[in-house]
C-alpha positions in Angstrom: 40.9 24.0 3.7 40.9 22.1 6.9 38.1 19.6 6.8 36.9 17.1 9.4 35.2 13.9 8.2 33.1 11.7 10.4 32.2 8.1 9.5 35.7 6.6 9.6 36.5 4.8 6.3 33.0 3.8 5.6 31.2 3.5 2.2 30.9 7.3 1.8 33.6 8.7 4.1 36.5 6.8 2.5 35.9 7.9 -1.1 35.0 11.4 0.2 38.3 11.6 2.0 40.2 10.4 -1.1 38.5 13.1 -3.2 39.2 15.9 -0.7 42.8 14.9 -0.4 43.2 14.9 -4.2 41.8 18.4 -4.2 44.6 19.5 -1.8 42.6 19.8 1.4 43.9 18.9 4.8 41.6 16.1 6.1 41.1 14.7 9.6 39.1 11.5 9.8 37.2 10.6 13.0 37.0 6.9 13.8 36.1 5.0 16.9 38.4 2.1 15.7 42.1 2.5 16.6 42.9 -0.2 13.9 41.9 2.4 11.3 44.8 4.6 12.2 47.3 3.3 9.8 44.8 3.1 6.9 43.8 6.7 7.5 47.5 7.8 7.6 48.3 5.8 4.5 45.6 7.8 2.6 47.3 11.0 3.7 44.7 12.1 6.2 45.1 12.7 9.9 43.3 10.1 12.2 41.3 11.3 15.2 40.4 8.2 17.3 37.5 8.7 19.6 33.7 8.4 20.1 31.1 10.6 18.5 29.3 10.6 21.8 32.3 12.3 23.5 31.6 16.0 23.3 35.1 17.0 24.6 36.8 14.8 22.0 34.6 16.2 19.2 35.1 19.8 20.3 38.9 19.4 20.3 38.8 17.7 16.9 36.4 20.3 15.3 38.3 23.3 16.6 40.1 25.2 13.8 38.3 23.3 11.0 36.9 25.2 8.1 34.2 22.6 7.4 32.9 19.5 9.2 31.1 16.7 7.5 28.7 15.0 9.9 27.1 11.6 9.6 25.5 9.3 12.2 27.0 5.8 12.3 24.7 3.0 11.1 22.4 1.1 13.5 22.8 -2.6 14.5 19.3 -3.6 13.6 19.8 -7.0 15.3 20.6 -5.5 18.7 17.3 -5.8 20.6 18.6 -3.7 23.5 19.4 -0.7 21.3 16.9 2.2 21.3 17.4 3.2 17.6 16.0 6.7 18.0 17.9 7.5 21.2 21.1 6.2 19.6 21.1 8.8 16.9 19.5 11.6 18.9 22.3 11.3 21.4 25.0 11.5 18.7 23.2 14.5 17.1 23.2 16.3 20.5 26.9 15.6 20.9 27.5 17.1 17.4 25.4 20.2 18.3 27.4 20.8 21.5 30.7 20.3 19.9 29.9 22.6 17.0 28.8 25.4 19.4 31.9 24.9 21.6 34.4 24.6 18.8 33.2 27.6 16.8 32.8 25.8 13.5 30.5 27.7 11.2 30.2 25.4 8.1 28.7 22.0 8.2 27.7 19.3 5.6 25.3 16.8 7.1 24.4 13.4 5.7 20.7 12.9 6.2 18.3 10.8 4.1 15.3 10.5 1.9 12.2 10.7 4.1 13.7 13.3 6.4 11.0 15.8 5.3 8.5 14.0 7.5 8.3 12.9 11.1 5.7 10.2 10.4 4.6 7.6 7.8 8.2 6.9 6.6 9.0 4.3 9.2 12.6 3.8 10.2 13.6 7.0 8.3 11.7 9.4 10.5 14.7 9.6 12.8 16.4 11.6 10.2 13.7 14.3 10.5 14.5 14.5 14.2 18.2 14.8 13.7 17.8 17.5 11.1 15.5 19.4 13.5 18.2 19.2 16.3 20.9 20.5 14.0 18.6 23.3 12.7 18.6 24.7 16.3 22.2 25.7 15.9 22.8 29.5 15.8 22.0 31.1 12.4 25.8 31.9 12.0 26.3 28.1 11.4 25.7 27.3 7.7 24.4 23.8 7.1 24.2 21.9 3.8 21.9 18.9 4.3 22.4 16.0 2.0 19.5 13.7 1.4 20.5 10.6 -0.5 17.9 8.1 -1.6 18.1 4.3 -1.0 21.6 2.9 -1.3 22.4 0.3 -3.9 24.1 -1.9 -1.4 20.9 -2.4 0.5 20.0 -4.7 -2.4 22.5 -7.2 -1.0 19.7 -8.1 1.4 17.9 -9.6 -1.7 20.5 -12.4 -2.1 19.0 -14.8 0.4 15.5 -14.8 -1.1 16.9 -15.0 -4.7 18.9 -18.1 -3.7 16.1 -19.6 -1.7 13.0 -18.6 -3.7 14.2 -17.3 -7.0 12.5 -14.0 -6.1 12.9 -10.6 -4.4 10.2 -10.5 -1.8 9.1 -7.1 -0.5 5.9 -5.4 0.6 6.1 -3.0 -2.4 6.8 -3.5 -6.1 5.5 -2.9 -9.6 6.6 -0.8 -12.5 6.7 2.7 -10.8 10.3 4.0 -11.0 12.1 4.9 -7.8 15.5 6.4 -7.1 18.6 4.6 -5.9 22.1 5.9 -5.2 25.8 4.8 -5.1 27.9 5.9 -2.2 30.5 7.0 -4.8 28.0 9.5 -6.2 27.1 10.6 -2.7 30.8 11.3 -1.9 31.2 13.2 -5.2 28.2 15.5 -4.5 29.4 16.1 -0.9 32.9 17.0 -2.2 31.2 19.4 -4.7 29.2 21.1 -1.9 32.3 21.4 0.3 34.0 23.3 -2.4 31.1 25.6 -3.1 30.2 28.8 -1.1 28.2 28.2 2.1 25.1 30.4 2.6 22.8 29.8 5.5 20.9 26.5 5.2 20.2 24.3 2.1 19.0 20.8 1.2 20.1 18.7 -1.7 18.9 15.3 -2.8 21.3 12.7 -4.2 20.4 9.9 -6.6 22.2 7.9 -9.2 19.5 6.1 -11.2 15.7 5.6 -11.3 14.4 2.1 -11.9 11.2 0.2 -11.0 11.2 -2.9 -8.7 10.5 -5.1 -11.7 13.5 -3.5 -13.6 15.6 -4.2 -10.5 14.7 -7.9 -10.7 15.6 -8.0 -14.4 18.9 -6.2 -14.1 20.1 -8.1 -11.1 18.9 -11.4 -12.7 20.8 -10.6 -15.9 24.0 -9.9 -13.9 23.9 -13.2 -12.1 22.8 -15.1 -15.2 19.3 -15.9 -14.0 16.5 -14.5 -16.1 13.7 -16.1 -14.1 14.0 -13.9 -11.0 10.7 -12.2 -10.1 9.9 -9.3 -7.8 7.2 -10.7 -5.5 5.0 -8.3 -3.5 3.6 -9.6 -0.2 1.4 -8.1 2.5 2.8 -5.9 5.3 2.1 -8.7 7.7 4.0 -11.3 5.8 6.9 -9.0 5.2 7.1 -8.2 8.9 7.0 -11.9 9.7 9.9 -12.6 7.2 12.0 -9.9 8.9 11.3 -11.3 12.4 12.4 -14.7 11.2 15.6 -13.2 9.9 16.4 -11.8 13.3 14.8 -8.3 13.4 12.7 -7.2 16.4 9.0 -6.9 15.6 9.2 -3.2 16.2 12.1 -2.6 13.8 10.5 -4.9 11.2 7.2 -2.9 11.5 9.1 0.3 10.9 10.7 -1.1 7.7 7.3 -2.2 6.5 6.0 1.3 7.1 8.9 2.8 5.2 8.1 0.5 2.2 4.4 1.5 2.5 5.7 5.0 2.0 7.1 3.9 -1.3 3.8 2.4 -2.4 1.7 5.5 -1.5 4.2 8.1 -2.7 4.8 9.7 0.7 8.5 8.7 0.8 9.3 10.5 -2.4 6.9 13.4 -2.4 9.6 16.0 -1.5 12.3 14.3 -3.7 9.9 14.7 -6.7 9.6 18.4 -6.0 13.4 18.8 -5.7 14.8 16.2 -8.2 18.5 16.3 -8.5 20.6 15.6 -11.6 21.3 11.9 -11.5 24.9 10.6 -10.8 27.2 8.6 -13.0 26.9 5.1 -11.4 23.8 3.3 -12.7 22.1 0.1 -11.4 23.7 -1.9 -14.2 27.1 -0.8 -12.9 26.2 -1.9 -9.3 24.8 -5.1 -10.6 28.3 -6.3 -11.4 29.3 -5.8 -7.8 26.0 -7.6 -6.8 26.9 -10.5 -9.0 30.4 -10.8 -7.5 29.0 -11.1 -3.9 26.2 -13.3 -5.0 28.6 -15.8 -6.6 31.2 -15.5 -3.8 
């Protein structure tokens, strides 16, 4: 099949592209970075260099494709001039127009945990709005919505406080297990869905492991040879202040605090619990080795 992959050679799109090529598909990879051209070609895929805000470019690239994988590029949380919601909404609108104009009828869309709500999930509520926009496409367009949980690599943000305070400092914690996921497992699930029949609209959650915050501290501590690391829970106010000192705007910091509050009160995972997926192959102990390499670099 002819498949278009957005996301350049990012954490998910690169392994996804590799899997699809191994399966014999013809893959076009969209990237805004011309320097990715040779890397994409070396993998055996076709590069399409342009902006995901350019409807004409997207339409031309999507035309003739059997399936398009859509994802919205990550935010720059330290850009105070960036309207985070508008950034992704504008991209989603470009996708909608390009899908309609190109005639594509099969989509796989990378969304997120928390997309089931438009409130009380902080920074993740934007995924709800993007899903809603895509849902307005004609009924002839089948959409498989992928909702991965928190990415393992977000734990790299813990390195600073571990080194400075021998602790992971968040506004949630305890012994309640929560899900985490590897980008490799996400790519594997997306490749599975691409190769399965498309029927109207569906949602699938993706997770690799379920561990509690205290277990995270223990596993990461063991990996770096420090058994004294503690998971420390602070107030929302202190957590927001810590993020602001790290360079976040107060608005963005507050939305992260609200997201974590959703972890505490169960709102974030309420729909996930009702639709639990089979866990993937890459466990936190596997990721901890990668964490240790970066920690010690």
